[in-house]
Every structure is written in structure tokens, then in C-alpha cells.
C-alpha positions in Angstrom: -64.7 28.5 -47.2 -66.4 31.1 -44.9 -64.4 33.4 -43.0 -65.3 35.3 -39.5 -63.5 38.6 -40.4 -65.3 39.9 -43.1 -68.4 41.9 -41.3 -66.4 44.9 -42.5 -65.5 43.8 -46.0 -69.3 43.0 -46.9 -70.3 46.3 -45.7 -67.6 47.7 -47.5 -67.7 46.2 -51.1 -71.0 43.9 -51.1 -74.5 45.7 -51.9 -76.2 44.0 -48.8 -75.4 45.1 -45.1 -73.7 42.8 -42.9 -76.3 41.1 -40.5 -75.9 41.4 -36.7 -78.5 38.4 -36.4 -77.1 34.8 -35.8 -80.4 33.5 -37.5 -79.8 35.6 -40.5 -76.4 35.0 -41.3 -77.2 31.3 -40.5 -79.5 31.1 -43.2 -77.2 32.9 -45.6 -74.6 29.9 -45.2 -77.2 27.3 -45.4 -78.3 28.8 -48.9 -74.5 29.3 -50.1 -73.3 25.7 -49.0 -76.8 24.7 -50.8 -75.4 26.6 -53.8 -71.8 25.2 -54.1 -72.9 21.8 -53.6 -75.3 22.4 -56.6 -72.7 23.4 -58.9 -70.0 20.9 -57.6 -73.0 18.3 -58.3 -73.0 19.8 -61.9 -76.5 20.9 -61.7 -78.2 23.5 -63.1 -78.5 26.4 -60.7 -81.9 27.1 -60.0 -82.5 28.3 -56.6 -85.2 29.7 -54.1 -84.6 30.4 -50.8 -85.3 32.9 -48.1 -81.7 35.2 -49.1 -80.4 33.5 -52.4 -82.8 33.4 -55.7 -81.0 31.9 -59.0 -81.7 33.2 -61.9 -82.6 36.7 -60.9 -86.1 37.3 -61.0 -87.3 39.3 -63.1 -83.7 39.7 -64.7 -82.1 38.5 -68.3 -80.3 35.8 -67.0 -81.4 31.8 -67.5 -79.9 28.7 -65.4 -76.5 27.8 -65.9 -74.5 25.0 -65.3 -70.3 25.5 -64.6 -68.1 24.1 -67.2 -66.1 22.8 -63.9 -65.9 19.1 -63.9 -68.5 17.9 -61.7 -67.2 16.7 -58.0 -70.3 15.5 -56.5 -68.2 14.8 -52.9 -66.2 18.0 -52.8 -65.8 18.8 -49.1 -67.0 21.7 -47.9 -64.9 23.4 -44.6 -66.0 26.5 -42.8 -63.8 28.5 -40.8 -65.9 29.9 -38.0 -65.5 31.2 -34.2 -68.5 32.0 -32.9 -70.9 29.7 -31.2 -73.6 29.6 -33.6 -71.6 29.5 -36.4 -69.6 26.5 -34.8 -72.6 24.5 -34.2 -73.7 25.4 -38.1 -70.6 23.9 -38.8 -70.9 20.8 -36.8 -74.0 20.4 -38.2 -73.6 21.8 -42.1 -69.9 21.3 -43.1 -67.3 18.4 -43.7 -64.4 20.0 -42.1 -63.3 23.0 -39.8 -61.0 25.7 -40.3 -59.8 26.7 -37.2 -57.9 29.9 -36.2 -57.1 31.7 -32.9 -56.9 28.0 -31.6 -55.2 27.3 -27.8 -55.3 23.6 -27.5 -55.3 24.2 -23.3 -59.1 25.9 -24.6 -59.8 23.5 -27.3 -63.7 22.8 -26.1 -64.3 26.3 -26.6 -64.8 25.5 -30.0 -65.3 21.5 -30.2 -68.2 21.6 -27.8 -70.0 23.6 -30.1 -69.3 22.2 -33.3 -70.3 18.9 -31.6 -73.7 20.1 -30.8 -74.5 21.3 -34.2 -73.0 17.8 -35.4 -74.9 15.6 -32.6 -78.6 17.7 -34.2 -78.0 15.7 -37.3 -76.5 12.4 -35.8 -73.3 13.1 -36.6 -70.1 13.1 -34.0 -67.5 15.2 -33.7 -65.0 12.9 -35.5 -67.3 13.0 -38.4 -65.4 16.5 -39.5 -62.3 16.9 -40.5 -61.1 19.6 -37.7 -58.0 21.6 -39.3 -56.1 23.7 -36.8 -54.1 27.0 -37.7 -50.5 26.5 -35.8 -49.7 29.9 -36.4 -45.7 30.3 -36.9 -43.6 27.3 -36.4 -39.9 28.1 -35.6 -37.6 26.7 -33.8 -34.5 28.5 -31.9 -32.7 28.8 -28.6 -33.4 32.3 -28.7 -37.1 32.2 -27.5 -37.2 35.8 -26.9 -36.8 36.8 -30.4 -39.5 34.6 -31.7 -41.7 35.8 -29.1 -41.2 39.6 -29.9 -41.8 38.9 -33.7 -45.0 37.4 -33.4 -46.7 40.0 -30.9 -47.3 42.5 -33.8 -49.3 39.9 -35.3 -51.8 39.1 -32.5 -51.9 43.0 -31.3 -53.5 43.6 -35.2 -55.8 40.4 -35.0 -57.4 41.5 -31.4 -57.4 45.0 -32.6 -58.0 45.4 -36.3 -60.0 42.1 -37.4 -62.9 43.8 -37.4 -64.5 46.7 -35.8 -65.0 47.8 -32.2 -68.7 46.4 -31.9 -67.4 43.1 -34.2 -63.9 41.3 -33.6 -64.8 37.9 -33.8 -61.4 36.8 -33.2 -61.0 38.9 -30.3 -64.1 37.3 -28.6 -62.4 34.1 -28.7 -59.8 35.5 -26.5 -62.5 37.3 -24.4 -63.8 33.7 -23.5 -60.4 32.0 -23.2 -59.9 34.1 -20.1 -57.9 37.2 -21.9 -60.5 39.6 -21.6 -59.1 42.6 -19.9 -55.9 42.1 -22.4 -58.0 41.6 -25.1 -60.3 45.1 -25.0 -57.3 47.0 -24.2 -55.2 45.8 -27.0 -58.3 46.5 -29.1 -58.9 50.1 -27.8 -55.3 50.8 -28.0 -55.1 49.3 -31.9 -57.8 51.7 -32.6 -56.9 54.7 -31.0 -53.7 54.0 -33.2 -51.6 53.6 -30.2 -49.9 50.6 -32.1 -47.2 49.9 -29.8 -48.6 50.4 -26.5 -50.9 47.8 -28.2 -48.1 45.6 -29.1 -46.6 45.6 -25.5 -49.7 44.1 -24.0 -49.6 41.2 -25.6 -48.1 38.6 -23.2 -45.4 36.2 -23.7 -47.8 33.0 -23.0 -50.5 33.8 -25.2 -47.4 33.5 -28.5 -46.4 30.6 -27.0 -50.1 29.3 -27.2 -50.7 30.4 -30.1 -47.8 29.5 -32.1 -45.1 26.3 -32.8 -42.2 28.2 -31.7 -39.0 27.6 -29.7 -36.7 24.4 -29.4 -37.6 20.7 -30.7 -37.0 19.6 -27.5 -39.7 22.2 -26.0 -41.9 21.2 -29.6 -41.9 17.3 -28.7 -43.3 18.0 -24.8 -45.5 20.6 -25.6 -47.6 18.5 -28.4 -47.5 15.5 -25.9 -50.4 15.8 -24.1 -52.6 17.1 -27.6 -55.4 13.9 -28.3 -57.4 13.6 -31.0 -61.1 14.6 -29.9 -63.3 11.8 -28.1 
């Protein structure tokens, strides 16, 4: 699984910098998937790619075989958000783990996944699409439920990445929340956390979580259909 918020962690913990160009990131993802599938098939790990070389050339290592039981059909899911990585998901992955998902804007994700899938002769329905429903909580006290979720959304918009690269924030920009998303990010990074939380609109909380009464939940889910 590849998570889109790892830019800062990669720069902080790994020996290589985060690469802002999509082509480089895409090639890295391709090679990681190749390597994971080799391990899952129980193959001896000898790999020569544009980025990864196993074993390390000139080192003392040797090609290893995992002691784990081979699972040649192990499904690979990608948690992607940006358009190019969504296309890569459709092209290479068995499934998608969706976050920052708003049902009314599902095509922001599905169109790109479908583009990648068609590139290799597949369709959107060939992938297992899994979406994070946020918090599931039933109560008639809707105001309490909404207020409790706003800090998490403000954190996502403001802290899940740097000012230059916050892929979660970019999703909400594309979904029509551009002014709010950028303001929340700016306030959060300037450590004005309460002001950032106060800007989160109630409707965004309702669109990204399953909260409210059970009757409301049934009516809200009725329009949701399988992708064609």
C-alpha cells in the first residue's frame, strides 16, 4: 500500500529525497510493486530497475528468497489521491483505498483510475474500490457529532504534508473547497489551530463521515451506486 502523505516522512527518514516529478514517483511505485510481487511469488529476489537494484551492486548481500509462504495472487492496493497516481492505480493495482472521499465528487477519483485501467485493457469494475467512510456514529445530536469531527478535518487540510505538497488538501481544492482549504492550511501552519478548525464547514463533515440518525443514513446512501 502506498500512502500519499509520506512526502515529509520520506524526506525525514529515508536516504533519498522526495521526488516532486510524477514520472520519477511513478517509476518508483512500479518497481516497488514488481518487487513485492516477486516476493509474494516466492522468487529469488534479483531485480534490476531504473531505481532499485537487488542485491545492492558491489555490496556483500545476496539474492534472497522470503521464508513467508508464497502467495502468488496476493492483491496489491494503492492509496492514491493525485491524478497521475490514480491512473497508475488503474493500470497496476488490484484495488484502491480511497481517502478524503466525497460521494458527490467520486468521478474526481474514478475518472483517473478508469483512464489507467483502460490503458491496459481493463475497466473500473476490475478493481476493488475501497473507500474510507470516516466516522460512523448514530445520534440525534447532530451538532455534537459535527463539532467532534472538525479538528480531524482541519488537521488533514493543514498538517498532512507541507505547504507545497499536501495531497489531501489538493483533493478538496479540486472538489470546490479551494478558498476554505487554503485558508485552513495557512492558519494551521501558522499555529492558529482553533481558527483553522472554526473554518471547517458543517456540510464537509457530513459529506466525509457517516453520522446522524439511522434514518438519515439510509436516505443518504440510497443514491450511491456501483461504478459503471
